[in-house]
Structure formats: structure tokens, C-alpha cells
N, C-alpha and C positions, 0 to 999 in steps of 0.2 A: 504494500500500500504506500509506503514512504519512498519506494524506489531504491532501496538498499539491497546490496548483494548479500546472499546468504553465506554465512561462514560454515565450514565443516563442523559437524557435531563433535563435541569434546567427549572424552571418555571419563566416566566417574571411576576413580580409583578407590575411594573410601567415602563412607558417610558417617556423620556423627549428629546426634540429636542435641538440641539446645541444653538439656540438663547436663549431659556429659561434657559438652563444650564449656559451659559455665564453670564446672567443677575443675577445669584445667587452670583456672586463674586464682591467685591468692586473694586478690581484692577485686571487687566489682563496684561500679558506681553508674548511676543512670538518673535521668530525670524524665518523668512522665506524668501525665494528668490522670492516669488510670491505675497506677500500682496499688493505691490504697485499698481498692476493692479486692485485690488479689494478695493482700498482705499475708494472710494465713498460708496460702500455697507457697509464696516466696520464702517464708520462714521454714515451713516443713520440708520443701524440696531442696532448697539451697542454703538454708541457715542464714538467710538475709533478713535484716530488719528494714522496715519501711518507715521513713520519717516524713510526716507531712510538713510542708513548708507553707505557712500562711501567705496569702497574696499581699502585695504591698498596698494595693488599693481595694476598696470594697468591690465585690463582684457585681458587675452590671448586667450579667446574663439574666434573662427571664425564662423560666421554665414554664412551658405551656402544657396543658393536658394532652395525652396521646390521642391521635385520631386513627380510627380503624376503618378500613374500606372493605366493602364486600367483594371487590374484584380488583385485579391488577390494572384493568382499564380505568376504573374509577380513581385509583390511586394516581395513575399517570396523568389523567385529566386534571386532577386537583394540583398536582405538581406543576404542570404546564401553566395553569392559571396563576399560581403563586410566582413562578419565574417571570411571567409576562407582567404581573403587577409590579414586581421589584425592578424589572428592566425599564418599565415606564417611568419609574422614579430616578432612573440613572444609576441604580445600584448594581454592582457586579454580583453574580450568582454562581456559586460552585455547586454542581449537582453530582452526587455520587450514585453509581449503580453497581449491581453485583456482577455484571458481565459486559463484554464489548457489544454483544447483540442488543442488550437493553440500552446501552449508551447510544448506539447508532439509531435505534428506533425512536428514542426520546429526542435525539438531535433532529431527525426528520420531522417529527411532530412539531417541535419548536420552530424549525425553519418554515414549515407550512403555516403555523399560527402567526409568525412574524410577517410573512409575506401578505397575509390577508388582513392584517390590522392596520 
């Protein structure tokens, strides 16, 4: 799709899982916004403690109630409506999907909606 030449396949010589890989190091450090929810597993599996660091400023994020749709089509229609609304305000929108096919379908639907508005 991008016009790049394919390189020959590489050969896998060995594989290692994350738990085994992490145990190869004497010290580990990381920063993430989701480790606190997995603190028990990190302690049990790797002997690592999770230390929450408070934000410097008050959290501005607003959490809204979950919205459940009866079908994938209804969910995509609502997503497109929200993207169009934000786009009309001049706001950038990042949309995540679970597959390339879903991304391409959503892209086509957005292009169609933008060309008719």
C-alpha cells in the first residue's frame, strides 16, 4: 500500500516471554497511567512495587457514563456523528479501532459524510 519493497523474512532463533525477560534485569523502572490497576500482579509476578505519583495539577478529565449500542453499525454511526461534531469545531480527533479493516471502513464512512456536508 505504501509502495515499499518487501524484505526477506527473518528467522526466529529464540523466544522469551515478558516475565522471563523482566527477570533478567536487577532493576526495572517505568512510568504508566495504568500500572496501579495491575499492582497486585506486578508484585506477585515480578516482586515490583507500584508507587502512585500524584498529578501536579488537578485532573481536568471528565468521566462520562458508558454508552452501549445494540449493533456495530449503531456504534459506528454515533462515532461518525461525534467526529463530525468535533471536526466542525476545528478540533482534531484521534479514532482508534481494533483492526485495519475497521479503520478503513470508518475512514470511508467519514470521507463520505464529509463530502456530503
